[in-house]
N, C-alpha and C positions, 0 to 999 in steps of 0.2 A: 504494500500500500504506500502510495506517495505521501510524504509528510507535508504539512502545511507550514508556510513561512509565517509563523505566529506574530512576529513583531511588525509585519506589514499590514496586519488586519486592523480595520476600523473597529471601534468598540462594538458597534451594532453587529458587525460580522462575527466577532468573537462571541458575543452574547448568543447569537443564533446557533453557532457550532456547539457551544457548551450545553445549550438546551437540547440539541439533537443527540448529544452524548448521554443524555439522561441525568445530567448533573443539575444541582440547584442553581438558580440564576445569579445569586450573589457571588458565586465562584468566578464569574466573568469579571466582576469588579476587582476581586482580589488579584486575579491573574494579571489583569491589565495594569494595576498599580505596580506590581512587581516588575513588569516589562518596561513601563514608561515613566515611573517615578523613582522607584528604588533601583532601577537599571540592573536587574539581575542578570547574571551570566550563566546561570545553571538552575534547572528546576529544583534541585536539591536545596537551594537557598530559600525557597518559598515556604518558610517554616509554619505559616498559619494554614497551610493546606495539608490534608492527610497524606501520609507517605504513599499509600497506594494510588492516590489521585495524582501525585507528582510523577509517579512511575508511568501512569496512564498517559499523562500529558507528554512525557518525554518520548513515548513510543509513537505518538500521533503528530507531534508538532516539531518543527525545526526551529531552534532558537539561534538566530544569527548573532554571533559575537565576533568582533574583529580582533585579530592577534597583533599586538604591537611588535613591530620589527625594529624600529629605530625612532629615537626622539632626539631632536637637536634644539638647543636653546641658544638664542642669540646673545652675544656678549654686549651688544649695544642697546637693545630695547626689551630683552626678555621674551621676544616672540618665540613661540615654540612650533616646530614643524614635526609632524608625525608621519611615519610610514607604516601602514597597516597591511597585513596579509588577509585576503578573503578565503572563504572555505575551499574554493577551487584552486588556490595557489596564486591567483592574481594579486597584484599589489596596487594600492592607492595611497594618496597623500592628502593631508589636511593641515591647516594652519590655525593656531590659537594666537590671538592678538589682544592685548590689554589696552583699553582706551579709558578716558575719563568717564565716558558715558556707560561703560560696562565692558564685559568680556565678549569678544566676538570670535566665531569660528568660521573659517572659509572651508567649504566642503567640495568634494568632487561629486559629479553626477553620473560619470561614466569611467570605465577603465580605458584610458586613452581618449582619443578624439579623432573624428574624421573631417573636421572642418578645414584643416590645412593652413591655418594662419601662420604666415612666414616667420613671425617673431616669437612664437610660442613653443616651448619644449613639449607640451602635452600631446601635440599632434604628430610628432616625428615618427613614431611607430604606428600611427593610425589608430583605429578604434578596435579594441578587443571585445568589449561587450558593455551593455547598459548595467547600471546598478539598480538593485531593488530598493524600494522605499526603506526597508529595514537596514540596508547597508549604508544609506545616507544618514539615517537616524543614528546608527551605531558610531559614526564618526564623532558626533556630538556627545553621545552618551559616554563613550570611552574617554574622550578628552575631559569631560566634566569630572569623571571618576578619577582620572589620572592627576588632574590639577587640584581637585577638591574645591574648585571655584564654580559658581553658578554661571552658566552661559546665558546671556541676555540678547545677543544679536547673532544672526546667521547670514552668511554671504554664500550664495550658490555661484561661485566664481572660480572654483578649482578646475581640475581636468574635466573636459566634456562640455557639450552644448546642451543645456537643460531642455530646450525644446526638441532635441533629438531623442529625448527620453521622457516625453511629455507626461504620460499617464502616471509613471512612477514618481515624478517630481510633484505632481499635483497631490498624489496620495501622501507623500512626505510632508507637504505643507500643511495638510489637514491634521496629520498625526502630531507634528511638532508643536502645533498651536492648540492642540486639544487640552482643555482645562483638566482632564483626567491624567495628563502626562506632564511634560515640562512646561506647558502653557506659555511658550514663547510667542509674544505678540507678532502677528503678521506684519505689523508696521515696522518691526525691527528686523525684517528679512529683506534682503536684496537678491534679485535674480538677474544674472547677466546673460545676454544673448549676443551672438555675432550678427544678428539681424535677420532671423528666419521670419519673414513677414507673416505667413499663415499662423505661425505659433504666437506671434504678438497679438493678432486679432483674436485668436482663440483664447488666449490668456486673459485678454481684456474682458471677455464675456464671463469669465469665472467670477468676477466681482470681488476678488481678493485684494485687500489694501497693501499689497507687496510693492516695494520699490523696484521698478524696472531699470536695469542698466544696459545701455547699448554700447557694445564695443565698436566705436566709430573709427578712430585712428587716422582719419583722412578727411579733408574738406571737399573732396570731389571723387567721382567714381574712377577716374583714371588712376590715381594713387591707390585708392582703396582696393581695386581689383588686383593690383600687384602685391598687396599685403595680405589680402583675405580672399581666397577663391570663392567663398560663399557670396561675395559681392557681385559676382558675375550673374548669379540667378536673381538677386534682389537689389536693383539700383537704389541709390540714395533717396530719390524722391518718394519711392514706394515705402522704403523703410521709415522715413521721417513722417510720412502720412500715417502709417500704422502707429508710430509713437504718439502722434497727436491724438489718435483715437483712444489710445490707452489712457492718456491724461483725461480725456472727456469722460470715459467710462468709470475711472477709479478716483479721479481727483489727485492722483499721485504724480508728482513731478518726476520726469525721466532724468536719469543721470547719463551723461554722455562720456564714456571712457575714452581718453585720447592719449595713447602712448607716444611720447616724443622721441623720434629717432633722428639723429644728427644727419643733416643733408637730405632727408627723405620727406619729412612733413613738419619741420619745426621752424620754417622761415617766416619772415614778415608777411610775405604773399599768402602763405597757407593760413596764417592767423587771421588775416583780413577776410579771406575767403570763407573761413570757418564762421566768423562772426556774421557774415551775410547769410550763410546757410542756416544758421540757428536763430536768426532774427524772428521774433514773434512766437517762438516755441517756449513752452513752459518747461524749461529744463535747466540743468546744472552741468557744467563741464568739469570733469575731474582729470587734471593733467598728470600723467604718469611718466616719470623718467624711465625709459625702457630698461628692463633687467637684461644684462648681457647673457646670452646663451651660447655655449662654446660651439654648438653645431650651426649657429647662425652668425652672420657678419654685421648685424646691426649694432650701432654705437649710440649710447645715451647722449642726449643733447647737453651742451654746456649750460652751466647754471645761469649765466647771463642770458642765453637764448631762451631759457625756460621763463625767466622773469619777464622778458620783453614780450613773449608770446602771451603770457597771462595779462600783462598790461594792455595789450591791444584788444583783447576780449573784454576786459573790464570797461575800457573807454567806450566800447560799443554797447554797453549795458548787459553783457552776458555774465551771469553768475558763474564764478570759476574758483577752484581751489587747486593747489598742488598737493597730490597725495603724499602723505607722510610715508617715507620709506621705512619698511619694517622687514627684518629678517633677511637682509641681503647677504649677511655673512654665513647664513645657514641654507642657502639655495632656496630662498623664500618664494621665488616665482613659480607659477603653475608648471607642474611636470618635471621640474629640475631634479628633485630628490629621487623620484621614481626612476627617471632616466638614468641617473647615476647608479642606482641600485641594480637596474637591469644590465647595465654595462659591466658591472662587477660580478654578476652571477650568470 
């Protein structure tokens, strides 16, 4: 008999299965609490359940638990990067970051990625597979358990394109925000996409108050297509129209992620063009000095060029910040630690 991925179940689904097993309904609440509040790693830990019932659950349910392979702690800002092994032997990475407003975890939504962005290490080996909702949850659960610190913010911006794993990501969002679990506010969650237009429209219809982040990285399609193959399928006018619709539906301001690459997209001309492109849109630009990846030849922009770029946008009335660099000394950028591990093994 095929086991059920119990950590991926909604409470209503778990309740239905418990009832079909002939067990009393309150057992569902007990079990759900162990899975999503106490963050149990084994049915044997569920001490308020009868031993025979725990054994029964162990035979019928699969309890997803990630194995910690490596933890790196930054010497500059205490950012922590984690490498986890999945049940099938694949590895994924996650990042814990401490901010004034709370503790944030950046999670992966896929093993690898097939989007092919030229500046990202996640996509070098392509897509291995999608993650289940339980495997996304577990990144947060294990990190909260390892650090002993409450996670208040989540960023789905690690390896993978969330809209390429749409159903599992939506399930994850409902589970992580469930008041019976960690109850992380959806307003404290950011989802990043490279611009999958159908996914943006579909996500807007979900009515979830999640912050949408668009990996923009260029002020025009000519540059963007060279950096991001997905841009060939979804031109900027279509992408920005979809972002506008997302704002209308949710009232949530879109964040435009812009990695600055020396001599590629960081000049005065590109800044002025970007300001014109985003005029009238309810958004915020996040400037990111690109993280060097040894397999790529992109170089981060000079500090002076970054400040000038920011100034041009601000003078045009565009809200803009420069992302605080975190975890650079521990391969903090997406896919770097996993890539390093795979090359060693």
